Every structure is written in structure tokens, then in C-alpha cells.
N, C-alpha and C positions, 0 to 999 in steps of 0.2 A: 469590606473592601478587599480586593485581591492583593496578595503580597507581591511586591515587586522583586524580581529575581534578576540580578546583574551578574553575568558570568564573565569574570575578568581574567581567567587563567586558561584561555583557549590554546595559546601558544606554549605555555609552560604549566601543564596541569599540576594542581596541588592535590595529590591523591589521598583518599581516605585509607584507613587501615584495611578495610575490606577490599578496596580496589587494588592495593599493593599485594595483598595476599592472593587475590584471584589471578593477577598477572604472574606472580611467582609460581603459582600452581601450574598455570598454562605452560610455563617454560620447562616444566618437568615432564610434560607429555609428548610422546612421539605420535605424530598424526600423519597417516598415509593419505595424502590428498591425490588419490588416483581413482579412475573410474572403477577398476576392479574392486578396490577396497570399499568404496561407497556401495556398490551394488551387492557385494558379498554381505555387508553389514545389514542391508535392507532385507535380503533373503532370510538371514538369521532372525531378524526382528519380526518378520511377518509369517514365516513358515511357507511362503509362496516363492515361485521362481519364474513366472511368466510376466515379462515386462511389456508384452505387446510389441508393436513395431519398434525397431531398434535405432531409428534415425536420431533419437534423442541422445545417443551416446556421444556423438561429436559435440553437441552443445554442452553436455555435462563435462566433457573433457576440457573444453575451453574455460568453463566456470572454475574448475578446481586448479587447472594448470596456471591460470593467470595469477591466482592467489599464491599457489605453491612457489612460483618463481619470484615473488615479491619479498625481498629480504627485510622490508620494514614491517611486515605483518607480525604481530605478536603470536606467541604460542597459544594464548587464549583465543585470539582471533581465528587462528587455524582450527582450533578445536570447535569453536562455535559454528564455523562454516561446515565442517564435517558433520556435525550433529544435524544441521539444517538440511543438507543435501541427502543425508540418509533418510530423514523424515519424508522429503519429497519423493524419493525413490520407493519408500515403503507405501506412500499414498498411491503411487502409480501401480504397484503390485496389487493393492487391494481394490483399486478401481477396475483394473483389467479383469480381476477375478470376479467382481460383482457383476460386471457387464456380461461376462461369459455365462454366469448363472441366471441372470435376469436380462435377457436381450430386449425385453419390452421397454426398458428404460430409454432406449434410443427413440421411442415413439412419444415420450413425454413432451408436451408442448410448453415452450417458453414464449408466451404471447404478450405482446404490447408492453415490454418492460419500460420503466422510467429510468433513464441512464443519465447520471450527472458526470459531466466532463469539464475540465478546466485545469488551470495551473495548480500545482500543490500549494497548500497554505492559502487557498483562496476561498475557503468556506465549503468545499465539497464534502468534507467529513461531517461537519455540523449539519448541513442540509440533508444529507442522506440519513443521518440518525434521526432527525426530526420526522422525515417522511416515514422512516421505518418504524416509528413509534405506533403508527397505525397498523394494527394487526391484520388488516386485509392484505397488506403487502407481505411478500416473502423477501426477507433480507438474510444476509449471511453474517452471523456473529463471528468474532475472531476465533473462538474456540472451535467452531465448526469448520472454519476455513483451514485451520491448522491440520485437522484430521477429518476430512469429509466423510470417509467410510470408516465406521467403527470397527475395532478389532473384535471379531466374532468370539474370541476367547475371553473377552472381558464382560463383566456385568456391572451395573451401577453399584456404588458403595452402599454401606448401611444407611446412609442419609438419602439415598435415592439419586445422588448426583452423578451425572455422566463422568466417568474417569477422564474423558477428553477435556471437559471443563476444568477439572481439578488440575490437570497438567498445565493447561493454559494459565490458570491463576498462579501456579507456582512459577511459571516463566515470567509473568508480569511482576510478581514480587521480587524475583531475582533482578529484573531490569531496573526496578525502582531502587533497589539497593546499590546496584553497580553504577547506574547513571541516573541519579535521583531527579534531575531536572527534566528528564524525558517526559515525565507525567504532565508537566506544564506545557510542553511543546506538542506532544503527540500521544494522547491517552491510548493505552493498549489493554484495557480491561477485557476479560473474556467475553462479556456480552456486548462490547462495542462493535458496531457494524464495520466490517472490514471490506477491503477492495477485492473484487472477484478475480483480479489478476493473480491472486494467491493460488487460484486453481490452475493457472498456467505453469506454476513452478514444478508440478509433477511431470510436465512436458519439457522442463528445463528451458523455458522461454520467458519473455517479458523483460521490462527494464528494471525489475526489482533488484537485480544484482548491483546496479549502480548505487542503490541506497545502502548497501551493506559492505561495499568495498570500492577500492580504486581500480576500476576495471575498464579502461578505455577501449581495450581490444574487444571486450564483450559488447560495449556500446556500438562500436563500428559494425560488428557482425549483426547485431539485432537490427540496426537501422538499414542495413543493406539487404535484408531478406523480407519477403512477404510474410506477414504475421497471420494471414488468414487461417492456416492450419492450426495455429495455436489458439486462435479465437474459437475455432470449432471444438478444440479439446476443452476449452473453458466452458463452452455451452454444454458439452457432455457432462462436465462437473456440476453445472447448474441443474441438469436433468436428474442427476443422481440425488442431489439435495431435495429437489422438488418431489421425487419419488418417495423419499423418506418422510418429508413433511410438506404436503401441498399447501399452497396459498393461491389467492386469486391472481395476483400479478407480482412481478419482481421489481424491486428498486435496487439499482446498481450504481457504482461510481468508481472511477479511477482517472487520475490525470493522464495516465498513459493513453487513454482513448483519444485525447486531443490530437495526438500525432498518428493515430491509427483509425481515423474516421472511416476510411474505405473498408478495411477488414471488419470493423465494428458493425457497419450497416449491412455488409454482405451476410453477416451471421445473424443480426437482429434487425431485419429490414422494416419492422413495424414499430420500432422504438420511438418513444418520446424522449427528446434529448434536451437537457438543461446544461447550458454552457456558462460557467462562472468566469468572472473577469476581476483582476486586481492589478494594482501597480506592480510591475515585475520587480522593482527594487525592494519592496516589502517582502515579496516572495523569496527573492534571492538572499536577502540578509537573514531571514528566518531559517531558510534551508541550510545555508552555509554555517550558521551558528550551531544549529542542531547537529549537523554532520561533524563539524570540528569538535564539538563537545563530546559526542559519542566516540570519536576516534581514539580517545585516551585509552580505551580498553582493547582496541584492535590493532593499533599502530604505535610504533616506538616514537615516531615524530608525528605530531598531530597536523602540522602544515595547514593552518587556517587559510593561508593565501591560495593554496591549491584548491580548496573547496570553493572559495569565492570565484576563482577563475572557471573552474569546471562547471559549477551550477549556473553561473551567468550564461555561459555558452549553451548549457543544456536547456535552460528555460527558453533561450532564443530559438533553439531548434524546435522545441515543442510548439512554440507560438507560430513560427514560420510554417510548419506543416499544418497547424490548425487553420491559419489564415488561407493557406494554399488550397485546402480541401473543404473550406467552408461551404462551397457551392453544393457539396454532396449531401448536406443536411437538409431534411425536408422542411420547407418554410412553414408549413402548417403544424409541425410537431417539434419546433425548436424554440426555446426560450433563453434569452440572454439575461444573466443575473450579475449585477455589478456589486462588488463587495461592500462598498459604503452604504448603498441602498438596502442591501440584504441585512447588514448589521442594524440598520435603523428600523427594519420591519421584517423580522424573520417569518412570522406567521402569515403576514400579507404575501410574502414571496411564495410560501408553501401553497397558499390559496391559488396563486397564479399557476403554479405547477399542476395542481389538481385540475384546474379549469382546462388547461391545455391537454391534459391526459384524459379528459372526459370522465373524471371521477368526482363524485360528490364529497365535499369536505363536511362530513356529518358532525353532529354535536359530539358523538362519541369519539370520532377521530380527532377533533379539535381538542377535546379534553385530554386525550392521551398525549398529544403533542405538547400541550401546556404542562402536563405532568413531567414529561421528559425535560423540558426547559427548566422547570423548577428544581429538578434533581441534578441538573448539570449546568449551574450558572457559569457564566464566563469568568475565567480566572480562578476557578475552584481550587486548582492545584498550584496557583501562583501565576504571575504574568511576567514573562521574560522581557527585559528591557534591552533593546538592541542598539548597537553603536558601530556603524560601518567604519567610521573614521578611526576610532580607538582600537577596534578588534581586528580590522583588516587593512588599515591604511589606505582606504579608498573613500571617495566621495559619492553621494547619491547620483550626481551628474555623470560620473564616470561609468557607474553600473547601468544607468538608464540609457546611455548613448546607443547601444545596439538595438534598442527596442522602438525606434522611431516608427517603423512600419506598423507596429501594433497600436500605438497611440493614434496613428493616422486612420486606422480601421475601426477602432472602438473608443467609446467615450469613457475612458478610464480616468478616475481621479488620482492625481499624484498624492501619495501619502507621506513619502520620506523625502525630506529636503535637507 
């Protein structure tokens, strides 16, 4: 039976010795959150200096400046952001260099992908990992997404393991130590299939920054601009990965696509699209709890009420745009998946996806999917018990109120009462 996890210190974190030591170390570090510092560090890390088109600089500037101007951000939080954006800039340098040396990558076809879209915490991750267990599909594990282009100066270790995998495993272990309940809420093992919007980060785009910081200015910029160029950059990233390790078809997923259906289909016009649905209250309470819990390492004041308000509004925006643009989805290549029905019959849902995508669910594929399920049982790392009233001072009815339009459009079962 899964172990229940009840997080009762969201507002006043009870820090472990490791967490205190990490935060104290962060306060001793001087972090230059500027575009020049980030790009300079990436040049040193890669030995390269051609970043390609420089329109990304304004976006990078907004990313780092919004955090730099936030006095509530901890030194550790600043240090983590700096390390991440240097990695993204390094990935950009290596991608530009690879494309210069191998322009044929631009001709690699990304044909008929299966793309899962829908609210966060609505089964998208589980579903894409089940489908990705079928090795006919090309998917993107976390370790590969973090460093899509290998460093040509590196070779596998004595055990034959890619050093990128090893670094990703080290990051996962550090996360499990610093925020141990993250494993129960959002597994991040190296081989776990990750969202392809990770590839947009080297273009300093996507809504990802909202998941790692309090960045409403970035949110507004992102929502106000056409994301098609960044989806094209993402497709180029997929072409790079396909060039390194070809497969028959891709399986992709990201909740961001729900509000970017237009750019998504402009870039992947022959996609089969799976749209997941869940009670927004369940989604919001899970997201707000996870974010408020993780905030203890990046912010001096965790402010759980901020996360509840922000993510209630953010999920509303995602759903409003998804409902608005629903007509853009091809009716003969779109499947709605409802969370309660999916949880009751995961393999049956996968079979529906295969049928819609025109792909046979072979005995071998079914066996691989069942093997993945057996190795990843629900609640393997514990099951978080949520309490909106106790943790956020809000009722399910209050959180659900902005989502009437969604319940009017889709047959979603209410989970949280």
C-alpha cells in the first residue's frame, strides 16, 4: 500500500539539516544574473561562441532580471537559476554548431507524432510514459532533454554510461535530498520521459519559468507573443534527437500545448492529439502544494496563498485558450481522455490512442507497457494527501468557481469536495 504523505509545514517550513546547510551556502555565493554573465559562462563551458540569431537575448534578459529584482529569492535560488540558464545557453551553442556541421539535420522528418496535451497533473506524464514503453516510438528521456547535443570532448565512462545520464542522475538525487516529497508528486529520474518544451529553453521560451519562479512579467510576455518560432526551434531539437537515434514515430506531451494549439499544429500538422481532462480543483491543489513545498529552497517566504491564487488563474487561462482553440484540432485525429476513466483502465485508453493513430498494439508492445506499469506502480514513492482548507484557507467551491465554462464544455467528474 502507498505511504500517505501529509505536508503540514507549507507556510512555515521545518527544514532538515541538509536544507539549512544548502540555504546557508547559497547566501555565501555572489551570483551575477546578467545576460553577459550567463553567455560568458556558456562560452567557457562549451568552447563555442556562435549563438545563432540573437533575438533570444531580450527573452533571457527578462528571465534573469525578473529574478534578480526579487528580494525574496534566496541565494540558493539565484544560484540554481544561473546554473540552469547557463546550461540552456550551452545547449544553444552546441545545437547551432551541430547544425552548421550537419545541415542535413534540417531535412529529418518528424512524421505523424502522437502528442498528449491537457492540464498539468491530469495524467499526461503517466500516459506518455506508457506509450513510450513501446520502443517503436521515439521519446525523449529526461537526461537527453537536459543536454540534447553531447559534448564532443566527453566519452562514456568505464561502465559505458553516457556522462549526460550520470549528471542527470546526480541532479535527481540532489533534488530528492533537498525536496524529498518531489518524488511522490513529480518523478524526475533520468529515464523518465520528459516534456519536449525543454527544447524551447535553449531559445529562452516556453512557460517553464513559471514552474521555477514567481515571474508574472515573463508570463505576460509569453502569452502576448506568437510562440510559433519557438515551436519551430523545438522541432529542430527533435530533428537533432531523431538524427542521433531514429525511431518510427514520436510520442510527445506538454500541458503548455493546450494553450498553444495553433502553433503546435502549424509545426506538426499531421499529429494525432490526445487531450486529457481532470477536475481543475484537483489540478490546482496538487500544483499549488508542490510549488509551495518546493519554494522553501528558493524563497525566503513560501507564501502558499500566492501559489493558490496564481495557479488557479493560470489553469483558467490554459483551459480558456484550449476551449477557444478546440476547433483547430482535427476531429479524426483527436481523442479526449478523462482522468477518472483513464485511471480505471490505463491500457484500454492506450489501445484507443493506438487505434486513432493507426498503429497496431502488438503483443510485444502490450507486454512492454505492462512491464512499465509493473515497475512503476501508483504511489511507489508515496501518495500526497492534499487539504485545500487547512493548507490554503480555501474551499473547493471557491477554487472551482472560475471554471464553469470548462464543466459546461467537457464531462469532467468532480473529485474534490
